[in-house]
Steps between C-alpha positions, in 0.01 A plus 500: 500500500497428865759340730377151432567558115853627575574191714404275216700695257821509720464127579467421121803705419711326767404153402535570128845654555631192679369264237634727218850509649517129567354373169553800258132487410159544650468858637175575324379141512552469874406860582166516318331198668567649851377843401197349327387343832400849599522730198341507151724364220481825319642678811749232578658483148611870507643461840715215397637638175759756625670289772480202246709701245756611761533137637544370141773753433681414815495133419606569143806694615601214731452233235695648190483355159245766384630526138505120459133472619383774259669343204360155566144580611407842330214342293341372822515846656364676192212253472390559858408863437178442283403215720520724810301780346220259395485346841496835678203603285308186599590552868343844487180375350413169685529299819804277476450262797458199268823587310691539828368162636615328174838670530523391860430140401754507216774618738422231755502217239819626338685533829386148614585332181845664474586426864410133436694454181858551372559833316400500130706697245347651189686438163640818350265492211198480734643779708504737200151411385348567841653830573226713341196299623647474848568875498144590382334258749707631786401863418133399475484311817684777680260765372202293601604366832803710618719178517829522288622150524295291262605349263832683479631349823456131403626575149824653630540224763492243221808652326758404768616847550759584757346646825592866429426467127150384588447774755608764248293366214179481696548832678525683170160361416369604845644858462363555144156372603503725812596813306223453252247419782612820676429712187174327422368526865578873489312540167199310642499729813590224755840644602387778737759731665409343848575151376824606322620672813419191711710289260791738487531534883540116514797492264784521770391192708427306182844572365672411823310168539543403132877574504567296823298203378667520162842467661369179666364372158847529342628226738207263445587174307322483154282204605380667820434821320281320241309333767437832682355645180269213453385500861424867476289442184314222674405716794418795269267289296321372814442854621375627164264208462346507842467877494327484161263225608407675827 
């Protein structure tokens, strides 16, 4: 990689760290589109995995309620594993620009509709029935496109979780997916020593930025926090869609 590559990588890390700290989500989802402007997706994904895991763990420590999230959503987390492995195998074999464009449009439509309407709460019986399909689809879309937020994010947002409970629940999903992605990318030969070293050397600034932004997030009102998450999804969807079409 040359100096331009490193500029793109560092810029992506900095932007993603701010978003991750403020919203509790989105390191991979915001980092990948920036890197993908200049780097191949199969290079960008390995670069994102290590700092994504570390940023997730930082947010999880700040949020608390780890045991509660595991007890409530373990079927969702377990179901994401086979979905992720299937999506990764398809990613290795085909060009996924169409899949990424569709994902981007879905993110845009969901964000716009949710911003325009009052929050909707899923009944408890529906919540239970959707855990496994939501987990599987989240893993599949993550493996195929590198994005970790659909459909787990709208699912969790529909449960009226308290801010820290929501952040904890979704970051467990992110962390599990990232760990499996790390192992799989290494097996496929995409996690080279150079890429791994580049990712590791970025950890200190990522941690500092995520921690500072996370302290700010703790003081945000619930309504404002929810709006920030949706605005982030809207812009992410637009970036993914435009990049895929171009």
